[in-house]
Backbone as a chain_set.jsonl record, in Angstrom:
{"seq": "TDSADPGWRSQAASPEAWLNALVSATVVVNVVSMGVSIDVQPGHVGWYVLEVCCCLVYIVEVCVKMGSDGHHKYFHGRLGAWNTF", "coords": {"N": [[26.773, 151.122, 106.495], [28.756, 152.649, 109.252], [30.03, 154.941, 108.39], [28.419, 156.792, 107.016], [26.723, 157.911, 108.896], [27.709, 159.926, 111.399], [26.913, 159.81, 113.99], [26.981, 159.577, 117.593], [29.348, 160.78, 117.753], [29.524, 163.32, 116.353], [27.783, 164.743, 117.954], [29.017, 164.705, 120.364], [31.253, 166.318, 119.909], [30.309, 168.796, 119.757], [29.942, 172.274, 120.438], [28.044, 172.858, 122.438], [27.887, 170.451, 123.787], [30.479, 170.42, 124.902], [30.292, 172.732, 126.518], [28.198, 171.791, 128.317], [29.675, 169.658, 129.477], [31.79, 171.041, 130.684], [30.36, 172.576, 132.575], [29.015, 170.658, 134.205], [31.257, 169.28, 135.349], [32.167, 171.516, 136.78], [30.057, 171.883, 138.619], [30.433, 169.458, 140.168], [33.11, 169.951, 141.209], [32.576, 172.285, 142.595], [30.737, 171.444, 144.583], [32.158, 169.486, 145.873], [34.324, 171.148, 146.908], [32.97, 172.717, 148.538], [32.107, 171.052, 150.644], [34.69, 170.178, 151.491], [35.914, 172.493, 152.313], [34.683, 173.127, 154.639], [35.898, 171.707, 156.613], [38.66, 171.914, 156.141], [40.757, 174.404, 156.594], [38.71, 176.741, 156.74], [38.403, 179.49, 156.324], [40.114, 180.266, 154.447], [41.592, 182.054, 151.648], [41.772, 180.835, 149.229], [39.514, 179.192, 148.945], [37.611, 180.934, 148.442], [38.354, 182.154, 146.084], [38.154, 179.975, 144.435], [35.317, 179.589, 144.519], [34.483, 181.856, 143.309], [35.461, 181.445, 140.697], [34.002, 179.245, 139.849], [31.506, 180.539, 139.966], [31.773, 182.169, 137.877], [31.898, 180.482, 135.775], [29.388, 179.583, 135.647], [27.959, 181.933, 135.167], [29.029, 182.463, 132.561], [27.934, 180.257, 131.127], [25.126, 180.889, 131.375], [25.012, 183.201, 129.784], [26.031, 182.379, 127.223], [24.168, 180.367, 126.578], [21.796, 181.983, 126.599], [22.522, 183.709, 124.758], [22.758, 182.133, 122.387], [20.332, 180.757, 122.136], [18.296, 182.647, 122.633], [16.297, 184.947, 124.65], [13.541, 184.209, 125.131], [13.318, 181.364, 124.411], [15.242, 180.377, 126.132], [14.067, 180.695, 128.686], [11.359, 179.756, 128.382], [11.461, 177.667, 126.608], [11.719, 174.161, 125.621], [13.353, 173.109, 127.683], [13.128, 175.057, 129.473], [12.005, 175.231, 132.059], [14.082, 174.365, 133.709], [15.731, 176.477, 133.885], [14.464, 178.364, 135.352], [13.927, 179.523, 138.488]], "CA": [[28.028, 151.327, 107.398], [28.592, 153.752, 110.106], [30.745, 156.138, 107.838], [27.443, 157.796, 106.443], [26.169, 158.515, 109.959], [28.704, 160.047, 112.374], [26.097, 159.407, 115.289], [27.33, 160.205, 118.737], [30.707, 161.596, 117.616], [29.249, 164.662, 115.975], [27.127, 165.397, 119.097], [30.078, 164.924, 121.485], [32.146, 167.33, 119.598], [29.536, 170.057, 119.531], [30.254, 173.257, 121.47], [27.075, 172.709, 123.492], [28.337, 169.384, 124.615], [31.693, 170.835, 125.698], [29.894, 173.588, 127.627], [27.596, 171.083, 129.338], [30.623, 168.89, 130.226], [32.45, 171.988, 131.642], [29.307, 173.071, 133.623], [28.873, 169.566, 135.054], [32.464, 169.284, 136.077], [32.227, 172.757, 137.626], [29.216, 171.497, 139.66], [31.152, 168.515, 141.001], [34.187, 170.7, 141.802], [32.077, 173.265, 143.545], [30.035, 170.669, 145.652], [33.316, 168.854, 146.717], [35.05, 172.158, 147.626], [32.075, 173.276, 149.659], [32.298, 170.045, 151.657], [36.041, 169.993, 152.067], [36.192, 173.706, 152.866], [34.075, 173.285, 156.013], [36.761, 170.954, 157.503], [40.08, 172.211, 155.986], [41.007, 175.869, 156.495], [37.421, 177.261, 156.218], [38.566, 180.887, 155.991], [41.208, 180.503, 153.473], [41.26, 182.843, 150.547], [41.679, 179.905, 148.083], [38.219, 178.697, 148.701], [36.882, 182.085, 147.958], [38.829, 182.291, 144.62], [37.519, 178.716, 143.712], [33.948, 179.784, 144.485], [34.263, 182.938, 142.259], [35.837, 180.794, 139.465], [32.784, 178.418, 139.691], [30.36, 181.37, 139.659], [32.123, 182.795, 136.502], [31.643, 179.422, 134.748], [27.856, 179.529, 135.634], [27.51, 183.055, 134.377], [29.334, 182.291, 131.066], [26.979, 179.298, 130.732], [23.916, 181.559, 131.061], [25.247, 184.267, 128.749], [26.282, 181.577, 126.088], [22.885, 179.68, 126.193], [20.768, 182.936, 126.341], [22.896, 184.387, 123.381], [22.452, 181.265, 121.255], [18.829, 180.362, 122.115], [17.433, 183.776, 122.847], [15.63, 185.035, 126.061], [12.306, 183.561, 125.278], [13.658, 180.021, 124.436], [15.995, 179.912, 127.423], [13.091, 180.563, 129.92], [10.061, 179.16, 128.128], [11.524, 176.604, 125.732], [11.56, 172.783, 126.089], [14.021, 172.903, 128.932], [13.012, 176.327, 130.167], [11.704, 175.235, 133.524], [15.233, 174.124, 134.507], [16.4, 177.769, 133.998], [13.611, 179.309, 136.119], [13.809, 179.164, 139.875]], "C": [[27.86, 152.54, 108.187], [29.319, 154.97, 109.449], [29.77, 157.153, 107.327], [26.888, 158.519, 107.736], [27.168, 158.72, 111.136], [28.054, 159.765, 113.831], [26.664, 160.208, 116.416], [28.627, 161.129, 118.711], [30.414, 163.045, 117.193], [28.539, 165.37, 117.103], [28.118, 165.581, 120.212], [30.999, 166.049, 121.294], [31.549, 168.772, 119.424], [29.892, 171.036, 120.685], [29.286, 173.138, 122.661], [27.408, 171.61, 124.405], [29.582, 169.653, 125.581], [31.176, 171.898, 126.847], [29.115, 172.811, 128.785], [28.577, 170.147, 130.186], [31.379, 169.849, 131.226], [31.464, 172.306, 132.844], [29.237, 171.893, 134.765], [30.004, 169.254, 135.847], [32.565, 170.327, 137.1], [31.274, 172.424, 138.895], [29.928, 170.558, 140.661], [32.357, 169.183, 141.762], [33.588, 171.555, 142.878], [31.379, 172.464, 144.825], [31.17, 170.06, 146.492], [34.027, 170.04, 147.518], [34.292, 172.698, 148.775], [32.202, 172.335, 150.882], [33.619, 170.107, 152.275], [36.432, 171.326, 152.77], [35.648, 173.97, 154.248], [35.161, 172.717, 157.017], [38.309, 171.375, 157.32], [40.228, 173.779, 155.635], [39.684, 176.619, 155.95], [37.566, 178.764, 155.891], [39.615, 181.288, 154.908], [40.78, 181.123, 152.14], [41.015, 181.946, 149.197], [40.263, 179.447, 147.845], [37.337, 179.813, 148.185], [37.094, 182.221, 146.446], [38.16, 181.075, 143.806], [36.098, 179.024, 143.597], [33.713, 180.867, 143.368], [34.523, 182.324, 140.902], [34.524, 179.991, 139.068], [31.558, 179.353, 139.25], [30.595, 182.005, 138.269], [31.688, 181.693, 135.498], [30.092, 179.391, 134.583], [27.307, 180.771, 134.875], [27.824, 183.04, 132.922], [28.371, 181.294, 130.51], [25.554, 180.007, 130.362], [23.942, 182.547, 129.968], [25.322, 183.474, 127.406], [25.008, 181.044, 125.597], [21.853, 180.771, 125.915], [21.257, 183.623, 124.905], [22.587, 183.505, 122.267], [21.041, 180.854, 121.154], [17.851, 181.57, 122.168], [16.674, 183.717, 124.275], [14.387, 184.126, 126.157], [12.456, 181.885, 125.314], [14.345, 179.498, 125.702], [15.061, 179.778, 128.597], [11.885, 179.818, 129.474], [10.131, 178.106, 127.123], [11.326, 175.176, 126.312], [12.066, 172.527, 127.435], [13.938, 174.137, 129.832], [12.719, 176.341, 131.636], [12.916, 174.906, 134.315], [16.08, 175.474, 134.763], [15.562, 178.786, 134.832], [13.557, 178.785, 137.512], [13.351, 180.445, 140.825]], "O": [[26.999, 153.378, 107.919], [29.175, 156.048, 110.027], [30.16, 158.311, 107.18], [26.603, 159.711, 107.628], [27.453, 157.742, 111.827], [28.81, 159.499, 114.765], [26.835, 161.418, 116.266], [28.858, 162.033, 119.514], [31.085, 163.94, 117.707], [28.697, 166.587, 117.199], [28.036, 166.568, 120.944], [31.486, 166.676, 122.234], [32.202, 169.734, 119.02], [30.118, 170.588, 121.809], [29.713, 173.312, 123.802], [27.267, 171.725, 125.623], [29.687, 169.231, 126.732], [31.653, 171.858, 127.981], [29.296, 173.076, 129.973], [28.359, 169.894, 131.37], [31.574, 169.53, 132.399], [31.871, 172.262, 134.005], [29.371, 172.115, 135.968], [29.811, 168.953, 137.025], [33.013, 170.058, 138.215], [31.656, 172.659, 140.042], [30.003, 170.853, 141.854], [32.516, 168.899, 142.95], [34.08, 171.537, 144.007], [31.515, 172.898, 145.968], [31.119, 170.127, 147.72], [34.283, 169.878, 148.711], [34.831, 173.079, 149.815], [32.383, 172.794, 152.01], [33.713, 170.093, 153.502], [37.204, 171.294, 153.728], [36.074, 174.894, 154.942], [35.29, 173.222, 158.132], [39.112, 171.2, 158.236], [39.866, 174.274, 154.568], [39.653, 177.048, 154.796], [36.731, 179.226, 155.113], [39.88, 182.446, 154.585], [39.745, 180.765, 151.579], [40.242, 182.266, 148.294], [39.831, 179.319, 146.7], [36.351, 179.529, 147.505], [36.155, 182.377, 145.665], [37.703, 181.225, 142.673], [35.587, 178.717, 142.52], [32.781, 180.724, 142.577], [33.805, 182.686, 139.97], [34.056, 180.155, 137.941], [30.762, 179.031, 138.368], [29.628, 182.333, 137.581], [31.144, 182.026, 134.446], [29.587, 179.191, 133.478], [26.367, 180.686, 134.085], [27.04, 183.522, 132.105], [27.979, 181.507, 129.363], [24.946, 179.781, 129.315], [22.942, 182.714, 129.269], [24.663, 183.923, 126.469], [24.688, 181.174, 124.415], [21.032, 180.54, 125.027], [20.443, 184.01, 124.066], [22.171, 184.004, 121.221], [20.593, 180.608, 120.034], [16.694, 181.449, 121.766], [16.482, 182.678, 124.908], [14.212, 183.385, 127.124], [11.815, 181.204, 126.114], [14.086, 178.415, 126.227], [15.214, 178.874, 129.419], [11.354, 179.168, 130.374], [9.085, 177.598, 126.719], [10.8, 175.043, 127.416], [11.43, 171.871, 128.26], [14.628, 174.215, 130.848], [13.085, 177.257, 132.372], [12.885, 175.117, 135.528], [16.934, 175.571, 135.645], [15.958, 179.943, 134.972], [13.151, 177.638, 137.697], [13.208, 180.294, 142.038]]}, "num_chains": 1, "name": "protein.A"}
């Protein structure tokens, strides 16, 4: 039966899954806001505040992942190429 193996439910509830979902949602919000801000009040301070909030989410992601994985694994591990640009 499925009661012995929690399967996807245990992975979906992990802190890493929540962080990845938050960062993915932030990417979508950031891309949409960049497109909309070009046409709707381009110089409004609200766009700047939203951009800063998105940057803070990205900075927190880097800090959390480097803190949990370590510097070497973050840049040279299995997915390290994604973190190097």
